[in-house]
N, CA, C and O atoms as a printed pandas DataFrame, in Angstrom:
     atom_number atom_name residue_name chain_id  residue_number  x_coord  y_coord  z_coord
0              1         N          UNK        A               1    0.836   -1.178    0.000
1              2        CA          UNK        A               1    0.000    0.000    0.000
2              3         C          UNK        A               1    0.884    1.245    0.000
3              4         O          UNK        A               1    1.736    1.414    0.872
4              5         N          UNK        A               2    0.677    2.082   -0.954
5              6        CA          UNK        A               2    1.373    3.358   -0.951
6              7         C          UNK        A               2    0.486    4.396   -0.280
7              8         O          UNK        A               2   -0.740    4.339   -0.384
8              9         N          UNK        A               3    1.098    5.321    0.393
9             10        CA          UNK        A               3    0.346    6.344    1.107
10            11         C          UNK        A               3   -0.459    7.193    0.122
11            12         O          UNK        A               3    0.029    7.546   -0.952
12            13         N          UNK        A               4   -1.689    7.513    0.499
13            14        CA          UNK        A               4   -2.474    8.402   -0.333
14            15         C          UNK        A               4   -3.153    9.503    0.489
15            16         O          UNK        A               4   -4.021   10.209   -0.023
16            17         N          UNK        A               5   -2.759    9.651    1.768
17            18        CA          UNK        A               5   -3.291   10.708    2.620
18            19         C          UNK        A               5   -2.171   11.653    3.040
19            20         O          UNK        A               5   -1.123   11.217    3.517
20            21         N          UNK        A               6   -2.399   12.936    2.859
21            22        CA          UNK        A               6   -1.444   13.948    3.295
22            23         C          UNK        A               6   -1.622   14.258    4.772
23            24         O          UNK        A               6   -2.548   13.762    5.414
24            25         N          UNK        A               7   -0.734   15.076    5.301
25            26        CA          UNK        A               7   -0.751   15.392    6.731
26            27         C          UNK        A               7   -2.014   16.132    7.153
27            28         O          UNK        A               7   -2.558   15.858    8.222
28            29         N          UNK        A               8   -2.485   17.058    6.336
29            30        CA          UNK        A               8   -3.695   17.804    6.691
30            31         C          UNK        A               8   -4.898   16.864    6.713
31            32         O          UNK        A               8   -5.716   16.915    7.632
32            33         N          UNK        A               9   -4.999   16.020    5.716
33            34        CA          UNK        A               9   -6.098   15.058    5.640
34            35         C          UNK        A               9   -6.061   14.106    6.837
35            36         O          UNK        A               9   -7.104   13.811    7.420
36            37         N          UNK        A              10   -4.894   13.633    7.202
37            38        CA          UNK        A              10   -4.750   12.737    8.348
38            39         C          UNK        A              10   -5.155   13.426    9.648
39            40         O          UNK        A              10   -5.833   12.833   10.486
40            41         N          UNK        A              11   -4.734   14.688    9.812
41            42        CA          UNK        A              11   -5.054   15.445   11.020
42            43         C          UNK        A              11   -6.554   15.685   11.140
43            44         O          UNK        A              11   -7.128   15.520   12.216
44            45         N          UNK        A              12   -7.182   16.073   10.044
45            46        CA          UNK        A              12   -8.627   16.317   10.059
46            47         C          UNK        A              12   -9.383   15.040   10.405
47            48         O          UNK        A              12  -10.326   15.075   11.196
48            49         N          UNK        A              13   -8.982   13.921    9.825
49            50        CA          UNK        A              13   -9.638   12.646   10.124
50            51         C          UNK        A              13   -9.472   12.257   11.589
51            52         O          UNK        A              13  -10.427   11.800   12.217
52            53         N          UNK        A              14   -8.280   12.430   12.138
53            54        CA          UNK        A              14   -8.035   12.079   13.538
54            55         C          UNK        A              14   -8.839   12.979   14.477
55            56         O          UNK        A              14   -9.420   12.501   15.451
56            57         N          UNK        A              15   -8.871   14.274   14.186
57            58        CA          UNK        A              15   -9.638   15.188   15.027
58            59         C          UNK        A              15  -11.138   14.891   14.957
59            60         O          UNK        A              15  -11.833   14.949   15.971
60            61         N          UNK        A              16  -11.623   14.580   13.781
61            62        CA          UNK        A              16  -13.033   14.237   13.624
62            63         C          UNK        A              16  -13.369   12.959   14.402
63            64         O          UNK        A              16  -14.436   12.859   15.007
64            65         N          UNK        A              17  -12.465   12.000   14.381
65            66        CA          UNK        A              17  -12.669   10.760   15.133
66            67         C          UNK        A              17  -12.736   11.043   16.632
67            68         O          UNK        A              17  -13.578   10.483   17.334
68            69         N          UNK        A              18  -11.862   11.900   17.116
69            70        CA          UNK        A              18  -11.866   12.248   18.545
70            71         C          UNK        A              18  -13.153   12.975   18.918
71            72         O          UNK        A              18  -13.751   12.682   19.954
72            73         N          UNK        A              19  -13.584   13.919   18.084
73            74        CA          UNK        A              19  -14.818   14.659   18.353
74            75         C          UNK        A              19  -16.019   13.714   18.392
75            76         O          UNK        A              19  -16.859   13.818   19.286
76            77         N          UNK        A              20  -16.106   12.800   17.434
77            78        CA          UNK        A              20  -17.219   11.850   17.418
78            79         C          UNK        A              20  -17.203   10.951   18.656
79            80         O          UNK        A              20  -18.257   10.659   19.221
80            81         N          UNK        A              21  -16.024   10.516   19.076
81            82        CA          UNK        A              21  -15.920    9.675   20.272
82            83         C          UNK        A              21  -16.350   10.443   21.522
83            84         O          UNK        A              21  -17.073    9.910   22.363
84            85         N          UNK        A              22  -15.906   11.688   21.641
85            86        CA          UNK        A              22  -16.282   12.498   22.808
86            87         C          UNK        A              22  -17.791   12.726   22.834
87            88         O          UNK        A              22  -18.418   12.618   23.887
88            89         N          UNK        A              23  -18.372   13.041   21.683
89            90        CA          UNK        A              23  -19.820   13.256   21.620
90            91         C          UNK        A              23  -20.589   11.994   21.997
91            92         O          UNK        A              23  -21.617   12.067   22.671
92            93         N          UNK        A              24  -20.099   10.856   21.568
93            94        CA          UNK        A              24  -20.778    9.593   21.893
94            95         C          UNK        A              24  -20.658    9.253   23.381
95            96         O          UNK        A              24  -21.649    8.915   24.029
96            97         N          UNK        A              25  -19.446    9.344   23.911
97            98        CA          UNK        A              25  -19.236    8.918   25.292
98            99         C          UNK        A              25  -19.743    9.924   26.319
99           100         O          UNK        A              25  -19.883    9.580   27.492
100          101         N          UNK        A              26  -20.020   11.158   25.907
101          102        CA          UNK        A              26  -20.651   12.122   26.817
102          103         C          UNK        A              26  -22.165   12.087   26.694
103          104         O          UNK        A              26  -22.857   12.781   27.439
104          105         N          UNK        A              27  -22.697   11.290   25.765
105          106        CA          UNK        A              27  -24.131   11.135   25.640
106          107         C          UNK        A              27  -24.820   12.161   24.753
107          108         O          UNK        A              27  -26.049   12.180   24.679
108          109         N          UNK        A              28  -24.057   13.010   24.080
109          110        CA          UNK        A              28  -24.655   13.998   23.192
110          111         C          UNK        A              28  -25.317   13.311   21.996
111          112         O          UNK        A              28  -26.421   13.682   21.596
112          113         N          UNK        A              29  -24.642   12.312   21.429
113          114        CA          UNK        A              29  -25.241   11.492   20.384
114          115         C          UNK        A              29  -25.364   10.075   20.936
115          116         O          UNK        A              29  -24.465    9.590   21.623
116          117         N          UNK        A              30  -26.463    9.424   20.638
117          118        CA          UNK        A              30  -26.670    8.080   21.178
118          119         C          UNK        A              30  -27.528    7.271   20.214
119          120         O          UNK        A              30  -27.907    7.747   19.145
120          121         N          UNK        A              31  -27.818    6.068   20.606
121          122        CA          UNK        A              31  -28.652    5.201   19.790
122          123         C          UNK        A              31  -27.924    4.689   18.561
123          124         O          UNK        A              31  -26.695    4.622   18.526
124          125         N          UNK        A              32  -28.699    4.332   17.564
125          126        CA          UNK        A              32  -28.139    3.771   16.336
126          127         C          UNK        A              32  -27.247    4.781   15.618
127          128         O          UNK        A              32  -26.167    4.436   15.140
128          129         N          UNK        A              33  -27.708    6.032   15.545
129          130        CA          UNK        A              33  -26.915    7.062   14.877
130          131         C          UNK        A              33  -25.585    7.265   15.593
131          132         O          UNK        A              33  -24.553    7.429   14.941
132          133         N          UNK        A              34  -25.594    7.256   16.906
133          134        CA          UNK        A              34  -24.357    7.400   17.663
134          135         C          UNK        A              34  -23.400    6.261   17.405
135          136         O          UNK        A              34  -22.198    6.479   17.252
136          137         N          UNK        A              35  -23.918    5.048   17.354
137          138        CA          UNK        A              35  -23.074    3.880   17.093
138          139         C          UNK        A              35  -22.477    3.933   15.690
139          140         O          UNK        A              35  -21.301    3.626   15.495
140          141         N          UNK        A              36  -23.289    4.320   14.725
141          142        CA          UNK        A              36  -22.792    4.449   13.347
142          143         C          UNK        A              36  -21.687    5.507   13.275
143          144         O          UNK        A              36  -20.673    5.298   12.608
144          145         N          UNK        A              37  -21.876    6.632   13.951
145          146        CA          UNK        A              37  -20.868    7.695   13.924
146          147         C          UNK        A              37  -19.584    7.283   14.639
147          148         O          UNK        A              37  -18.494    7.676   14.223
148          149         N          UNK        A              38  -19.697    6.497   15.710
149          150        CA          UNK        A              38  -18.490    6.018   16.401
150          151         C          UNK        A              38  -17.720    5.045   15.505
151          152         O          UNK        A              38  -16.491    5.091   15.450
152          153         N          UNK        A              39  -18.434    4.175   14.812
153          154        CA          UNK        A              39  -17.771    3.253   13.887
154          155         C          UNK        A              39  -17.093    4.028   12.768
155          156         O          UNK        A              39  -15.964    3.717   12.391
156          157         N          UNK        A              40  -17.777    5.034   12.236
157          158        CA          UNK        A              40  -17.181    5.892   11.209
158          159         C          UNK        A              40  -15.940    6.608   11.751
159          160         O          UNK        A              40  -14.938    6.743   11.048
160          161         N          UNK        A              41  -16.012    7.060   12.987
161          162        CA          UNK        A              41  -14.862    7.693   13.623
162          163         C          UNK        A              41  -13.693    6.725   13.765
163          164         O          UNK        A              41  -12.536    7.111   13.595
164          165         N          UNK        A              42  -13.997    5.468   14.078
165          166        CA          UNK        A              42  -12.947    4.447   14.168
166          167         C          UNK        A              42  -12.271    4.215   12.821
167          168         O          UNK        A              42  -11.057    4.029   12.741
168          169         N          UNK        A              43  -13.086    4.230   11.763
169          170        CA          UNK        A              43  -12.521    4.072   10.415
170          171         C          UNK        A              43  -11.648    5.273   10.072
171          172         O          UNK        A              43  -10.561    5.119    9.514
172          173         N          UNK        A              44  -12.131    6.479   10.409
173          174        CA          UNK        A              44  -11.324    7.679   10.165
174          175         C          UNK        A              44   -9.993    7.609   10.909
175          176         O          UNK        A              44   -8.950    7.947   10.350
176          177         N          UNK        A              45  -10.025    7.173   12.162
177          178        CA          UNK        A              45   -8.796    7.084   12.952
178          179         C          UNK        A              45   -7.842    6.046   12.369
179          180         O          UNK        A              45   -6.637    6.283   12.283
180          181         N          UNK        A              46   -8.381    4.901   11.972
181          182        CA          UNK        A              46   -7.532    3.846   11.403
182          183         C          UNK        A              46   -6.884    4.306   10.099
183          184         O          UNK        A              46   -5.691    4.086    9.887
184          185         N          UNK        A              47   -7.657    4.938    9.233
185          186        CA          UNK        A              47   -7.088    5.386    7.957
186          187         C          UNK        A              47   -6.079    6.503    8.168
187          188         O          UNK        A              47   -5.113    6.608    7.411
188          189         N          UNK        A              48   -6.281    7.336    9.177
189          190        CA          UNK        A              48   -5.303    8.396    9.426
190          191         C          UNK        A              48   -4.003    7.828    9.996
191          192         O          UNK        A              48   -2.928    8.367    9.734
192          193         N          UNK        A              49   -4.090    6.757   10.764
193          194        CA          UNK        A              49   -2.880    6.161   11.333
194          195         C          UNK        A              49   -2.049    5.419   10.286
195          196         O          UNK        A              49   -0.821    5.421   10.361
196          197         N          UNK        A              50   -2.704    4.788    9.315
197          198        CA          UNK        A              50   -1.953    4.047    8.301
198          199         C          UNK        A              50   -1.715    4.860    7.032
199          200         O          UNK        A              50   -1.053    4.386    6.109
200          201         N          UNK        A              51   -2.253    6.084    6.979
201          202        CA          UNK        A              51   -2.059    7.011    5.848
202          203         C          UNK        A              51   -2.548    6.449    4.522
203          204         O          UNK        A              51   -1.996    6.765    3.469
204          205         N          UNK        A              52   -3.582    5.618    4.571
205          206        CA          UNK        A              52   -4.100    5.012    3.350
206          207         C          UNK        A              52   -5.607    4.884    3.459
207          208         O          UNK        A              52   -6.125    4.363    4.446
208          209         N          UNK        A              53   -6.305    5.359    2.446
209          210        CA          UNK        A              53   -7.757    5.291    2.406
210          211         C          UNK        A              53   -8.171    4.454    1.202
211          212         O          UNK        A              53   -7.810    4.792    0.075
212          213         N          UNK        A              54   -8.922    3.367    1.409
213          214        CA          UNK        A              54   -9.310    2.522    0.283
214          215         C          UNK        A              54  -10.211    3.238   -0.721
215          216         O          UNK        A              54  -10.132    2.964   -1.919
216          217         N          UNK        A              55  -11.052    4.137   -0.262
217          218        CA          UNK        A              55  -11.914    4.870   -1.191
218          219         C          UNK        A              55  -11.072    5.792   -2.071
219          220         O          UNK        A              55  -11.320    5.907   -3.271
220          221         N          UNK        A              56  -10.078    6.445   -1.474
221          222        CA          UNK        A              56   -9.172    7.277   -2.267
222          223         C          UNK        A              56   -8.422    6.427   -3.290
223          224         O          UNK        A              56   -8.208    6.864   -4.421
224          225         N          UNK        A              57   -8.024    5.221   -2.902
225          226        CA          UNK        A              57   -7.286    4.340   -3.812
226          227         C          UNK        A              57   -8.149    3.957   -5.013
227          228         O          UNK        A              57   -7.665    3.943   -6.145
228          229         N          UNK        A              58   -9.413    3.650   -4.774
229          230        CA          UNK        A              58  -10.316    3.272   -5.861
230          231         C          UNK        A              58  -10.554    4.455   -6.798
231          232         O          UNK        A              58  -10.585    4.293   -8.018
232          233         N          UNK        A              59  -10.722    5.647   -6.217
233          234        CA          UNK        A              59  -11.006    6.832   -7.021
234          235         C          UNK        A              59   -9.756    7.486   -7.604
235          236         O          UNK        A              59   -9.864    8.396   -8.426
236          237         N          UNK        A              60   -8.571    7.033   -7.189
237          238        CA          UNK        A              60   -7.326    7.594   -7.704
238          239         C          UNK        A              60   -6.966    8.937   -7.095
239          240         O          UNK        A              60   -6.217    9.709   -7.693
240          241         N          UNK        A              61   -7.492    9.222   -5.908
241          242        CA          UNK        A              61   -7.213   10.487   -5.220
242          243         C          UNK        A              61   -5.982   10.315   -4.352
243          244         O          UNK        A              61   -5.812    9.282   -3.705
244          245         N          UNK        A              62   -5.120   11.324   -4.336
245          246        CA          UNK        A              62   -3.914   11.297   -3.520
246          247         C          UNK        A              62   -3.693   12.693   -2.952
247          248         O          UNK        A              62   -3.468   13.637   -3.709
248          249         N          UNK        A              63   -3.754   12.837   -1.625
249          250        CA          UNK        A              63   -3.558   14.148   -1.013
250          251         C          UNK        A              63   -2.171   14.324   -0.426
251          252         O          UNK        A              63   -1.852   15.390    0.102
252          253         N          UNK        A              64   -1.345   13.296   -0.510
253          254        CA          UNK        A              64    0.018   13.422    0.008
254          255         C          UNK        A              64    0.936   13.940   -1.098
255          256         O          UNK        A              64    0.702   13.693   -2.281
256          257         N          UNK        A              65    1.979   14.659   -0.699
257          258        CA          UNK        A              65    2.916   15.139   -1.715
258          259         C          UNK        A              65    3.698   13.984   -2.329
259          260         O          UNK        A              65    3.930   12.965   -1.678
260          261         N          UNK        A              66    4.099   14.148   -3.577
261          262        CA          UNK        A              66    4.871   13.093   -4.261
262          263         C          UNK        A              66    6.250   12.987   -3.644
263          264         O          UNK        A              66    6.868   13.988   -3.281
264          265         N          UNK        A              67    6.724   11.751   -3.532
265          266        CA          UNK        A              67    8.086   11.526   -3.035
266          267         C          UNK        A              67    9.098   12.004   -4.071
267          268         O          UNK        A              67    8.855   11.918   -5.275
268          269         N          UNK        A              68   10.230   12.508   -3.593
269          270        CA          UNK        A              68   11.266   12.966   -4.507
270          271         C          UNK        A              68   11.901   11.815   -5.272
271          272         O          UNK        A              68   12.395   12.002   -6.384
272          273         N          UNK        A              69   11.890   10.619   -4.679
273          274        CA          UNK        A              69   12.498    9.458   -5.325
274          275         C          UNK        A              69   11.540    8.762   -6.299
275          276         O          UNK        A              69   11.947    7.879   -7.055
276          277         N          UNK        A              70   10.278    9.164   -6.273
277          278        CA          UNK        A              70    9.282    8.532   -7.111
278          279         C          UNK        A              70    9.232    9.214   -8.467
279          280         O          UNK        A              70    9.277   10.442   -8.549
280          281         N          UNK        A              71    9.140    8.435   -9.517
281          282        CA          UNK        A              71    9.003    8.995  -10.863
282          283         C          UNK        A              71    7.572    9.468  -11.067
283          284         O          UNK        A              71    6.621    8.772  -10.711
284          285         N          UNK        A              72    7.430   10.631  -11.632
285          286        CA          UNK        A              72    6.107   11.192  -11.900
286          287         C          UNK        A              72    5.750   10.866  -13.337
287          288         O          UNK        A              72    6.510   11.175  -14.254
288          289         N          UNK        A              73    4.595   10.242  -13.537
289          290        CA          UNK        A              73    4.171    9.854  -14.886
290          291         C          UNK        A              73    3.307   10.912  -15.489
291          292         O          UNK        A              73    2.852   10.765  -16.623
């Protein structure tokens, strides 16, 4: 897997995951919608930690800067 998430994208995803977790565990959001948002937050956190998003890979989106050692086509 090559990285396809830049630092800003990773930071936004991690912060969003933390916000969703805080909202869920403080009881602001609850029920089915709360559970769905917590799972989504977990996915955001996981993708930000590994710097790879499968949806971005399928769509060909890359928010990380190109490596200097990589050939640009």
